[in-house]
C-alpha positions as CSV (number, residue, x, y, z in Angstrom):
1,M,18.5,-5.8,3.9
2,P,20.1,-4.1,6.9
3,P,23.9,-4.3,7.3
4,R,25.0,-8.0,7.6
5,D,26.9,-7.5,10.9
6,A,23.8,-5.9,12.4
7,L,21.2,-8.4,11.1
8,M,22.9,-11.8,11.1
9,P,23.4,-12.2,14.8
10,M,19.7,-11.3,15.5
11,L,18.6,-13.7,12.7
12,E,20.8,-16.5,13.9
13,D,19.3,-16.1,17.4
14,V,15.9,-16.7,15.9
15,L,16.8,-19.5,13.5
16,Y,18.5,-21.5,16.3
17,G,16.5,-20.3,19.3
18,G,13.7,-22.9,19.1
19,M,10.8,-20.6,18.1
20,L,10.6,-19.9,14.3
21,A,6.9,-19.2,14.1
22,E,4.8,-16.4,15.5
23,G,6.1,-15.4,18.9
24,E,7.7,-12.5,20.8
25,H,9.7,-11.2,17.9
26,V,6.5,-10.7,16.0
27,Y,4.8,-9.0,19.0
28,E,7.7,-6.7,19.6
29,F,7.7,-5.8,15.9
30,E,4.0,-5.0,16.1
31,R,4.6,-2.7,19.1
32,R,7.5,-0.9,17.6
33,F,6.0,-0.6,14.1
34,A,2.8,1.0,15.5
35,E,4.8,3.3,17.7
36,H,7.2,4.3,14.9
37,F,4.5,5.2,12.4
38,G,2.0,6.7,14.8
39,L,-0.6,3.9,14.4
40,P,-3.1,3.0,17.1
41,N,-2.1,-0.7,16.8
42,A,-0.6,-3.2,14.4
43,L,-1.0,-6.8,13.7
44,G,1.8,-8.6,11.7
45,F,0.8,-10.7,8.7
46,S,2.6,-13.0,6.2
47,S,1.7,-10.6,3.4
48,G,0.0,-7.3,2.8
49,T,-2.6,-9.2,0.8
50,G,-3.5,-11.4,3.8
51,A,-3.7,-8.2,5.9
52,L,-6.1,-6.7,3.3
53,H,-8.3,-9.8,3.3
54,V,-8.7,-9.6,7.1
55,A,-9.2,-5.8,6.8
56,L,-12.2,-6.3,4.5
57,L,-13.6,-9.0,6.8
58,S,-13.1,-6.8,9.9
59,C,-15.1,-4.1,8.2
60,G,-18.0,-6.4,7.6
61,V,-17.5,-7.2,3.9
62,R,-19.1,-10.5,3.0
63,P,-20.2,-12.4,-0.2
64,G,-22.5,-10.2,-2.3
65,D,-21.5,-6.9,-0.8
66,E,-20.0,-4.2,-2.9
67,V,-16.6,-2.5,-2.4
68,V,-16.0,0.8,-4.2
69,T,-12.4,0.5,-5.3
70,T,-9.8,1.6,-7.9
71,S,-8.6,-0.2,-11.0
72,M,-5.2,1.7,-10.9
73,T,-3.4,-0.6,-8.4
74,A,-1.6,-3.8,-8.1
75,E,-4.0,-6.7,-8.8
76,P,-4.2,-8.2,-5.2
77,T,-6.1,-5.1,-4.1
78,N,-9.1,-6.3,-6.1
79,T,-8.5,-10.1,-6.4
80,T,-8.9,-10.0,-2.6
81,I,-12.4,-8.6,-3.0
82,L,-13.2,-11.4,-5.3
83,Q,-11.7,-13.9,-2.9
84,I,-14.4,-12.9,-0.3
85,G,-17.1,-13.2,-2.9
86,A,-17.8,-9.5,-2.9
87,V,-18.2,-7.2,-5.9
88,P,-15.5,-4.6,-6.9
89,V,-17.1,-1.4,-8.2
90,F,-14.5,0.6,-10.0
91,A,-14.6,4.3,-9.5
92,D,-12.7,6.7,-11.7
93,V,-9.4,8.4,-10.8
94,D,-8.2,11.9,-11.0
95,P,-6.0,12.0,-14.2
96,R,-3.6,14.3,-12.5
97,T,-2.8,11.8,-9.7
98,G,-4.0,8.3,-10.5
99,N,-5.9,8.3,-7.2
100,L,-9.6,7.8,-6.7
101,E,-11.7,10.9,-7.4
102,P,-14.2,11.6,-4.6
103,A,-17.2,12.5,-6.9
104,S,-16.8,9.3,-8.8
105,V,-16.6,7.3,-5.6
106,E,-19.8,8.8,-4.3
107,A,-21.6,8.1,-7.6
108,C,-20.6,4.4,-7.2
109,I,-22.0,4.1,-3.6
110,G,-25.3,2.1,-3.5
111,P,-27.4,0.1,-1.1
112,R,-25.1,-2.9,-1.3
113,T,-21.9,-0.9,-0.6
114,K,-20.1,-2.0,2.5
115,A,-16.7,-0.2,2.1
116,I,-14.6,2.2,0.1
117,L,-11.1,0.9,-0.5
118,V,-8.6,3.6,-1.4
119,V,-5.0,3.0,-2.6
120,H,-2.3,5.6,-2.0
121,Y,-1.0,4.8,-5.4
122,A,2.9,5.0,-5.8
123,G,3.0,6.6,-2.3
124,Y,0.8,9.6,-3.1
125,P,-2.0,10.0,-0.5
126,V,-5.6,9.9,-1.6
127,A,-7.8,12.9,-0.8
128,L,-8.5,11.4,2.6
129,N,-10.6,14.2,4.1
130,A,-13.1,13.9,1.3
131,M,-13.1,10.1,1.5
132,R,-13.6,10.1,5.3
133,A,-16.5,12.4,4.9
134,L,-18.0,10.2,2.2
135,A,-17.7,7.1,4.2
136,D,-19.3,8.8,7.3
137,R,-22.1,10.3,5.3
138,H,-23.1,7.0,3.7
139,G,-22.4,4.8,6.7
140,V,-19.7,2.6,5.0
141,A,-16.2,1.6,6.1
142,L,-13.1,3.4,4.7
143,I,-10.1,1.1,4.2
144,E,-6.6,2.4,3.3
145,D,-4.3,0.3,1.2
146,C,-1.0,1.8,2.2
147,A,1.2,-0.8,0.5
148,H,3.0,2.0,-1.5
149,A,2.8,4.7,1.1
150,L,4.8,3.8,4.2
151,G,5.8,7.0,6.0
152,A,3.4,9.3,4.0
153,R,1.2,11.8,5.9
154,Y,-2.1,13.6,5.2
155,A,-3.3,16.7,6.9
156,G,-0.8,16.2,9.7
157,Q,-1.8,12.6,10.3
158,A,0.0,9.4,9.6
159,I,-1.2,7.4,6.7
160,G,-3.3,4.5,7.9
161,T,-4.9,6.4,10.8
162,I,-7.9,8.0,8.9
163,G,-9.5,4.8,7.6
164,D,-11.4,2.3,9.7
165,A,-8.7,-0.2,8.7
166,A,-5.4,0.1,6.9
167,I,-2.8,-2.3,5.6
168,F,0.9,-2.1,4.9
169,S,3.2,-4.3,2.8
170,F,6.7,-5.5,3.5
171,Q,7.0,-7.4,0.3
172,A,10.4,-7.6,-1.3
173,I,10.4,-4.3,-3.2
174,K,8.5,-2.0,-0.8
175,H,10.1,0.9,1.3
176,M,11.0,-1.8,3.8
177,T,10.9,-5.5,3.5
178,T,10.7,-8.6,5.8
179,V,11.2,-10.7,2.6
180,D,7.4,-10.8,2.5
181,G,5.0,-9.6,5.1
182,G,2.4,-7.1,6.0
183,A,0.6,-5.3,8.8
184,L,-3.0,-4.4,9.6
185,T,-4.2,-1.5,11.8
186,L,-7.8,-1.1,13.0
187,R,-9.4,2.1,14.2
188,D,-11.7,0.1,16.6
189,P,-9.6,-1.8,19.1
190,A,-12.6,-4.0,19.9
191,K,-12.0,-5.7,16.5
192,I,-8.4,-6.7,17.2
193,R,-9.1,-10.0,19.0
194,A,-11.3,-11.3,16.1
195,A,-8.7,-10.2,13.5
196,K,-6.0,-12.1,15.4
197,K,-8.2,-15.2,15.2
198,L,-8.8,-14.7,11.5
199,R,-5.1,-14.6,10.7
200,W,-4.6,-18.0,12.4
201,F,-7.3,-20.4,11.3
202,G,-9.9,-18.9,13.6
203,L,-7.9,-20.0,16.6
204,E,-6.8,-17.9,19.5
205,K,-3.1,-17.8,20.4
206,G,-2.3,-18.5,24.0
207,V,-5.3,-20.8,24.6
208,P,-4.6,-24.6,24.6
209,R,-5.6,-26.1,21.3
210,T,-7.8,-28.7,23.1
211,E,-9.8,-25.8,24.7
212,V,-10.4,-23.4,21.8
213,D,-13.6,-23.3,19.8
214,I,-13.5,-22.0,16.2
215,V,-16.6,-19.9,15.5
216,E,-15.5,-18.5,12.2
217,A,-13.1,-20.1,9.7
218,G,-9.8,-18.2,9.6
219,Y,-6.6,-18.4,7.5
220,K,-2.9,-19.0,7.7
221,Y,-1.8,-15.4,7.6
222,N,0.4,-15.0,10.7
223,M,3.9,-13.5,10.6
224,T,6.9,-15.6,11.7
225,N,9.6,-14.6,14.1
226,V,12.0,-14.7,11.2
227,A,10.1,-12.0,9.4
228,G,9.6,-10.2,12.7
229,V,13.2,-9.9,13.6
230,I,14.1,-8.7,10.1
231,G,11.4,-6.1,10.5
232,L,12.7,-5.0,13.9
233,R,16.2,-4.4,12.4
234,Q,14.7,-2.6,9.4
235,L,12.9,-0.1,11.7
236,D,16.3,1.1,12.9
237,D,17.1,2.5,9.4
238,I,13.7,3.0,7.8
239,D,13.5,6.8,8.4
240,E,16.7,7.4,6.5
241,A,15.5,5.2,3.6
242,I,12.1,6.9,3.3
243,A,13.8,10.3,3.5
244,R,15.9,9.3,0.4
245,H,12.7,8.4,-1.5
246,I,11.2,11.8,-0.5
247,A,14.3,13.8,-1.4
248,H,14.4,12.3,-4.8
249,G,10.7,12.7,-5.4
250,Q,10.8,16.4,-4.4
251,A,13.8,17.0,-6.6
252,F,12.1,15.4,-9.5
253,D,9.0,17.5,-8.9
254,A,11.0,20.6,-9.2
255,A,13.3,19.6,-12.1
256,L,11.0,17.6,-14.4
257,S,8.0,19.9,-14.3
258,A,10.2,22.6,-15.9
259,I,10.7,20.4,-19.0
260,P,8.2,21.0,-21.8
261,G,5.8,18.0,-22.3
262,L,6.4,16.6,-18.8
263,S,4.6,17.2,-15.5
264,A,4.7,15.9,-12.0
265,A,1.7,14.1,-10.4
266,A,-0.4,16.6,-8.5
267,V,0.0,16.7,-4.7
268,E,-2.5,18.3,-2.4
269,A,-1.2,21.1,-0.1
270,V,-2.0,18.9,3.0
271,S,-0.5,15.8,1.4
272,E,3.1,14.5,2.1
273,P,3.9,11.6,-0.3
274,S,6.6,9.1,0.5
275,Y,7.3,8.5,-3.2
276,W,7.6,4.7,-3.4
277,I,8.1,5.2,-7.1
278,Y,8.0,8.5,-8.9
279,T,4.9,9.3,-11.0
280,L,5.8,11.3,-14.1
281,L,3.2,12.4,-16.6
282,S,4.2,12.9,-20.2
283,D,2.7,13.7,-23.6
284,D,4.7,10.8,-24.9
285,S,5.3,8.3,-22.2
286,D,6.8,5.7,-24.6
287,A,9.5,8.3,-25.6
288,V,10.4,8.8,-21.9
289,E,10.8,5.1,-21.5
290,R,13.1,4.9,-24.6
291,R,15.1,7.9,-23.5
292,L,15.8,6.4,-20.1
293,A,16.5,3.0,-21.5
294,E,19.4,4.6,-23.4
295,I,21.1,5.5,-20.2
296,G,20.3,2.1,-18.5
297,V,17.4,3.3,-16.3
298,A,14.2,1.2,-16.2
299,A,11.0,3.1,-16.5
300,S,7.5,1.8,-17.2
301,K,3.8,2.0,-16.4
302,L,4.3,-0.8,-13.9
303,H,0.7,-1.9,-13.4
304,R,-2.0,-2.9,-15.8
305,P,-5.4,-1.3,-14.9
306,N,-7.2,-4.1,-13.2
307,H,-10.5,-3.9,-15.0
308,L,-8.6,-4.9,-18.2
309,H,-7.9,-8.4,-16.8
310,S,-10.4,-11.1,-17.9
311,V,-11.2,-11.9,-14.3
312,F,-12.7,-8.4,-13.8
313,A,-14.5,-8.3,-17.1
314,P,-18.0,-8.5,-15.5
315,Y,-17.2,-5.3,-13.6
316,R,-15.8,-3.2,-16.4
317,R,-17.1,0.3,-16.9
318,D,-15.9,3.5,-18.7
319,L,-13.1,5.2,-16.7
320,P,-12.1,8.2,-18.7
321,G,-9.9,9.7,-16.0
322,L,-8.0,6.5,-15.6
323,A,-7.6,6.2,-19.4
324,E,-6.0,9.7,-19.5
325,F,-3.8,9.0,-16.5
326,Y,-2.6,5.7,-17.9
327,R,-1.9,7.1,-21.3
328,R,0.4,9.8,-19.8
329,L,1.9,7.7,-17.0
330,V,5.5,6.6,-16.7
331,H,7.1,5.6,-13.4
332,I,10.8,6.3,-12.8
333,P,12.9,5.0,-9.9
334,C,13.3,7.3,-6.9
335,G,14.2,4.7,-4.1
336,W,16.9,4.8,-1.5
337,W,19.3,3.0,-3.9
338,V,19.2,5.8,-6.4
339,S,22.2,8.1,-6.0
340,D,22.2,11.8,-6.4
341,A,24.3,11.3,-9.5
342,D,21.7,8.8,-10.9
343,R,19.0,11.3,-10.3
344,E,20.9,14.0,-12.2
345,R,21.5,11.6,-15.1
346,I,17.8,11.0,-15.4
347,V,17.0,14.8,-15.3
348,S,19.8,15.5,-17.8
349,A,18.6,12.8,-20.2
350,L,15.0,14.0,-20.2
351,S,15.9,17.6,-20.5
352,K,17.3,16.9,-23.9
353,G,13.7,16.2,-25.1
């Protein structure tokens, strides 16, 4: 949270101002968030998952359609596909990064494919130039799940601006939080009005309830003014917070790769990660976790590959790149709360073997 003396007066104004739900604080947050991160537009949501649901619908995904996606992600990326009644088609990942591998994605595209859903896993951008070319060549939508990647860039462009749609998450443990929340950005501004309706039951804000006509069932995904005002105050300090993530990540890249048996996740020359969490690859990831536990530092693989869950059993396929990545993966903390001394303790512990 922002400093108490800065946030609480703003929050109290909202809590006792007579308008708790979606209103001007949300709309101001949308404007400032889009401007701050170089996005063409932004719509506030109650969660990143709700934003992803509307992103998929906005890109034309309907029951029976296929979405090429990754299993190496938090589960809501893919349960949202199931929520629509669409089919997740799991492409393989590059074992050096954990991100979708373009050749595998292309092999998964078929006549029922409606979209490619990429996840910038742990804050490391996907090979977006290749993915954009694939989407254009096959006439399908490209959707960016940027939940881990706030502030990252690719080929000089802001993350979230290369796909046809992109979503961000403000859930409790992301780069910035509104307690919970999310945002959607759409490449085609003509789709914004329909997306606004989908986030609020299919109704249009600003039109009297007795005069509106629902033409497509929507959802209860709108952001509240309470979340909006927290987000507005967060934007004042977010650059400093993201800079700390990046500084730690780059320092780990240099220090840990020099230790035998360890390597950093690969980063393209045109890619600028925002290191939500640090991706370390190890010949013995269990030993890394044990070593860091000895000094009171939590490290883990964080996510279970989604295709291993029973709900995705019908869609399982052989993913050798993911298997290799997951075997070697261990995430270590690199957030704004990690001090330089903490970082050096982690390096020192791992350098002992």
